[in-house]
C-alpha positions in Angstrom: 182.3 169.1 79.9 184.7 171.8 78.8 182.8 173.6 75.5 186.1 175.7 75.0 184.1 179.3 75.4 187.0 180.9 77.7 187.2 184.4 76.5 184.2 184.8 74.5 182.4 187.5 73.9 178.4 187.1 74.2 176.0 190.0 73.7 172.7 188.5 75.5 170.3 190.3 74.5 166.9 191.0 76.9 169.3 189.2 79.9 167.5 191.5 82.3 165.7 188.6 83.7 163.8 185.2 82.2 165.7 183.0 79.3 168.3 185.5 78.6 169.7 186.3 81.7 169.9 182.2 82.5 171.9 181.9 79.2 173.7 185.3 80.3 175.0 182.7 83.7 175.5 179.9 81.8 177.9 181.4 79.5 179.7 183.1 82.4 180.0 179.2 84.0 182.0 178.4 81.4 184.7 181.1 81.5 183.2 184.0 78.6 182.4 187.5 78.6 179.2 188.6 78.7 177.8 191.6 78.1 174.3 192.5 79.4 171.8 193.7 77.5 167.9 195.6 78.3 166.3 198.8 78.1 167.5 200.2 81.4 171.2 200.8 82.3 170.7 200.5 85.3 168.8 197.1 85.0 171.5 195.5 83.9 174.1 196.9 86.3 172.7 195.5 88.3 172.1 192.2 86.9 175.1 192.2 86.0 177.0 192.9 89.6 174.6 190.1 90.8 176.1 187.5 87.7 179.8 189.1 88.3 179.0 188.1 92.5 177.9 184.4 91.7 180.0 183.3 89.6 183.8 185.5 90.9 184.2 187.2 87.4 183.9 190.6 87.6 186.5 191.3 84.8 183.4 189.3 82.6 180.1 191.2 82.6 179.4 194.4 81.2 176.5 196.0 81.2 175.0 197.5 77.8 171.3 199.4 78.3 169.2 199.6 74.2 166.3 199.3 73.2 167.4 197.1 69.9 163.7 198.1 68.6 165.2 201.4 67.7 167.5 201.7 64.7 169.3 204.6 66.2 169.6 203.2 70.5 170.5 199.8 68.2 173.6 201.3 65.9 174.9 203.4 69.1 174.4 199.9 71.2 177.2 198.6 67.8 179.7 201.2 68.4 180.1 200.5 72.3 180.5 196.9 71.4 182.6 197.6 68.7 185.1 199.8 70.7 185.3 198.1 73.6 186.3 194.1 71.4 183.6 193.2 68.9 181.4 190.5 69.9 182.3 186.0 69.1 178.7 184.8 70.4 175.4 186.9 70.0 172.3 185.7 71.3 169.2 187.0 69.8 166.2 187.2 72.6 164.9 189.8 72.5 161.3 189.3 72.5 157.9 190.0 73.3 154.4 188.4 74.1 151.2 188.3 74.7 147.6 187.1 74.7 144.9 188.6 72.2 142.5 188.1 70.0 143.4 188.0 66.5 140.5 190.9 65.6 142.5 193.0 67.7 145.4 192.9 67.0 145.9 196.6 65.0 148.4 196.7 62.6 150.4 199.3 64.5 150.3 196.6 67.3 151.9 194.3 64.7 154.2 197.0 63.6 155.7 197.0 66.6 156.2 192.6 67.3 158.0 192.2 64.4 159.8 196.1 65.2 160.8 194.0 68.5 161.0 190.1 67.8 162.5 190.5 64.3 164.8 194.0 63.4 166.6 193.2 66.4 167.4 190.1 65.6 167.8 191.4 62.3 169.8 194.6 62.6 173.0 193.2 64.9 172.6 190.2 62.6 172.9 192.4 59.7 176.1 194.2 61.5 178.1 191.3 63.6 177.9 188.6 60.9 179.9 189.9 58.9 183.0 191.0 60.9 182.3 187.1 62.1 182.5 185.6 58.9 186.2 188.4 58.6 186.9 186.8 61.7 186.3 183.2 60.5 184.4 182.5 64.2 181.4 184.0 65.1 177.2 182.4 66.7 174.1 183.4 65.9 171.5 182.0 68.2 167.9 183.1 67.4 165.8 181.4 70.0 162.4 181.4 68.5 159.9 179.3 70.4 158.0 176.4 69.2 155.3 178.4 68.5 156.9 178.5 65.5 156.1 175.4 63.6 153.0 174.8 65.3 151.1 178.5 66.0 148.9 179.1 68.4 145.0 181.3 67.3 145.7 182.9 71.0 149.5 184.7 70.5 148.9 184.8 66.3 151.3 188.4 66.0 153.8 186.2 68.7 153.6 182.8 66.4 154.2 184.8 63.5 157.3 186.2 64.5 158.9 183.1 65.6 158.8 181.6 62.7 160.3 184.1 61.2 163.0 183.8 62.9 163.3 180.5 62.6 163.5 181.7 58.8 166.2 183.6 58.8 168.3 181.1 61.4 168.1 179.2 58.1 169.0 181.2 55.3 171.9 183.5 57.5 173.5 180.4 57.9 173.9 179.9 54.0 176.1 182.4 54.4 178.6 180.7 56.6 179.6 178.0 54.5 183.2 176.5 55.1 183.5 179.6 57.7 183.7 178.7 61.8 180.7 180.4 62.2 177.4 178.9 62.6 173.3 180.6 62.7 170.9 178.2 64.7 167.6 179.0 66.2 166.4 178.3 69.6 163.1 176.5 69.9 161.7 177.0 74.4 158.3 176.2 75.2 156.2 177.1 77.7 158.6 178.7 80.0 158.3 179.7 83.4 160.1 183.7 83.1 158.9 187.0 85.1 156.5 187.7 82.6 154.7 184.3 82.6 154.2 184.2 85.8 152.9 187.8 85.9 150.9 186.4 83.1 148.9 183.6 85.3 148.7 186.0 88.2 146.7 188.5 86.3 144.7 185.6 85.4 144.5 184.4 88.2 143.4 188.0 89.9 140.6 187.4 86.0 139.2 183.9 86.8 139.6 184.4 90.7 141.1 181.0 90.8 144.3 180.5 92.6 147.4 180.8 90.3 148.6 176.7 91.3 145.0 175.4 89.9 146.1 177.5 87.0 149.1 175.9 85.7 148.9 172.6 87.1 145.4 172.5 84.9 148.0 174.4 82.1 149.1 171.8 80.1 145.6 169.3 80.0 143.6 171.8 78.8 145.8 173.5 76.6 149.5 171.5 75.7 147.8 167.8 75.7 150.4 167.0 73.5 153.4 168.1 75.8 155.6 165.4 77.1 157.0 166.9 79.5 153.4 167.7 81.8 155.2 171.6 83.2 156.9 174.1 82.7 160.7 174.5 80.8 163.2 176.1 83.2 165.0 178.7 81.7 168.5 177.0 83.1 166.8 173.9 80.9 167.4 176.2 77.7 170.4 178.0 78.3 172.0 174.8 79.0 170.8 173.9 75.3 171.5 177.4 74.5 175.4 177.4 75.4 175.9 173.9 74.2 174.6 174.8 70.3 177.5 177.3 70.1 179.4 174.7 71.4 179.4 172.4 67.6 180.8 173.9 64.5 179.0 170.9 63.2 175.8 171.5 64.6 174.3 174.7 62.0 171.7 176.1 60.0 169.6 174.0 62.8 166.2 175.2 64.5 166.6 172.6 68.4 163.8 172.4 70.4 163.6 173.0 74.2 160.0 172.0 74.3 158.9 169.6 76.2 157.7 167.6 73.5 155.2 168.7 72.9 155.2 169.3 68.6 154.4 165.9 67.1 156.6 165.9 64.5 159.7 163.7 63.3 
């Protein structure tokens, strides 16, 4: 299928691994120009080189580091993007998560989660959406989570930020009427990423159980409503995200890629 994304300039935040890296790879496969972003320039350049080799796209991959929880670094990244030709498609994927008891989450940690998971998307969208509207074309996708609809007690702070991203997406979509500009959110379910793998490695060491046993029992114990009964693959999230940006009629949507965990119409 030709999604008509050739030559579109795509910024994927947090794209040095996990879901973000997979999304970047799939955009390259569609012929887009992709900006790899993370906090470390060397890491961004390494991933850019890897993906450019994989897709024979040396002239279509850029590496631009920046800590998007920091307003000054975000501003510097935006200046660099503008100098390189701007952005047609913005994928706000940067995010952090941790399993932690609600009573142990202090104010400063709440603010850190909100700054990384929500304000990174706010800052970039605030700068780039008006330019998209002025050009008459643009796409913004905020990578939320099924936790935004079905919040988790063991990750209250994470869940709250993901609900905020859904609200941000819908509110911004209201500003796009009559334009070929869309704003949507994607809601992955539990997805097997490097971060999740590290979590289970730590849990395995703590509980003295094999990782295979913990992952096998995870859905029966914690996500019994899942119809998939396995972790979502990063490529499944990536394919849904790329397709979402190819269709103008899909605007103001929250696209679930969570294996049927949410039991609601």
